[in-house]
C-alpha positions, 0 to 999 in steps of 0.5 A: 865333580869332585872338585866341588866337593873337596871346594864344599868341604874346605869352604865348610871349615874354613867358614867354621873356623871364621866363626869359632876363632874370633880375630884380636886386632884390626889387622889379623881382621883386615887380613882375614877378611883379605883371604875370605874376599880371595877365596870369594874372588876365586869362587866368582872367577871360576863360577864366571868360567863355568858358565860360559856356554851362556848367551848372556854378558852375565859369565864376563861380569862374573868374572870381572867382579870376580877379579875384581874381589882377587884384587881387593883380596890381596889389598886387604892381605898385604897393604893394611897400611895403605887402606887404612881407612877402608878398615871401617868401610869393610863390612859394606864392600865385603856385603856389597860383593854378597849382594852380588855373588847372590843376584849373580846366582839367581840369574843364572839360575844352574839349580833348586840348591843354588838358587836357595843359596844365592838367596842365603848369601845375598840376605848376608849381604843385606844383613852384613850392609845393615852391621855396617850402619851400627858397627863401623868400629867392629869390623870382627863381626865380618869374619862371622858373617863370612864364615857363615856364608863360606858355609852356606856356599860350602853346603851347596857344593856338597848337596849339588849334583 
């Protein structure tokens, strides 16, 4: 329980940092997106492990998506030159991951707060993909969207029983 509260506080602080300090270059954006994906991946993996007692295949899918997200996070952090063609597609990648995370949370139905949070994350994923269409050359907005999602997730951790 205490680890959830610490994760909630960390998420909120990290979300505020993403919103308050805009990025100054595409390299910094890639590193911050990589860190965000890494954090989302870790969260999804833990979420999957916490759902292990479920009979469905949802925990395994959540763990696999979490691991893929962690790998993408490390790729954005450390292999910027190798993935420079992906910089414009970060919105799509992050949006897709948020949509999957939101759907996974809705299917698991842990509690009312978790369901509400999952809906908000799902909507932010859709917003991210919509912004990708209009701002393919401006990936800086990803940090703001991820910051909002981290604050939502952090509040969910703090409000959960």
